[in-house]
C-alpha positions as a Markdown table, in Angstrom:
| # | Residue | x | y | z |
|---|---|---|---|---|
| 1 | Unk | 40.0 | -25.1 | -63.1 |
| 2 | Unk | 39.3 | -29.0 | -64.4 |
| 3 | Unk | 42.7 | -29.8 | -62.2 |
| 4 | Unk | 41.0 | -28.1 | -59.2 |
| 5 | Unk | 37.8 | -30.5 | -59.0 |
| 6 | Unk | 39.7 | -33.7 | -60.2 |
| 7 | Unk | 41.4 | -32.9 | -56.6 |
| 8 | Unk | 38.4 | -31.8 | -55.0 |
| 9 | Unk | 37.0 | -35.3 | -56.2 |
| 10 | Unk | 39.7 | -37.1 | -55.0 |
| 11 | Unk | 39.6 | -35.8 | -51.4 |
| 12 | Unk | 35.8 | -36.1 | -51.3 |
| 13 | Unk | 36.7 | -40.1 | -52.0 |
| 14 | Unk | 39.7 | -40.8 | -49.7 |
| 15 | Unk | 37.4 | -39.5 | -47.0 |
| 16 | Unk | 34.3 | -41.9 | -47.5 |
| 17 | Unk | 37.1 | -44.5 | -47.9 |
| 18 | Unk | 38.3 | -43.7 | -44.6 |
| 19 | Unk | 34.9 | -43.2 | -43.0 |
| 20 | Unk | 34.6 | -47.2 | -45.0 |
| 21 | Unk | 37.2 | -49.0 | -43.4 |
| 22 | Unk | 36.3 | -47.4 | -39.8 |
| 23 | Unk | 33.3 | -48.9 | -40.4 |
| 24 | Unk | 34.1 | -52.2 | -41.3 |
| 25 | Unk | 37.1 | -52.3 | -38.7 |
| 26 | Unk | 34.2 | -51.8 | -35.9 |
| 27 | Unk | 31.9 | -54.5 | -38.0 |
| 28 | Unk | 34.6 | -57.0 | -37.3 |
| 29 | Unk | 35.8 | -55.9 | -34.1 |
| 30 | Unk | 31.6 | -56.5 | -33.1 |
| 31 | Unk | 31.8 | -60.0 | -35.0 |
| 32 | Unk | 34.9 | -60.7 | -33.2 |
| 33 | Unk | 33.3 | -60.3 | -29.4 |
| 34 | Unk | 30.3 | -61.7 | -30.4 |
| 35 | Unk | 32.2 | -65.3 | -31.2 |
| 36 | Unk | 34.1 | -65.1 | -28.1 |
| 37 | Unk | 31.1 | -64.7 | -25.9 |
| 38 | Unk | 29.7 | -67.3 | -27.8 |
| 39 | Unk | 32.7 | -69.9 | -27.0 |
| 40 | Unk | 32.6 | -68.5 | -23.2 |
| 41 | Unk | 29.3 | -68.7 | -23.4 |
């Protein structure tokens, strides 16, 4: 039972990490877009 609980917790943590990394990627892309817009202006 404990192993199953550990696996579930691990899966949840991996899902959270994926969401966090996607969020960070979007933030970085927005920052780059802002910089390019500022340079172009």
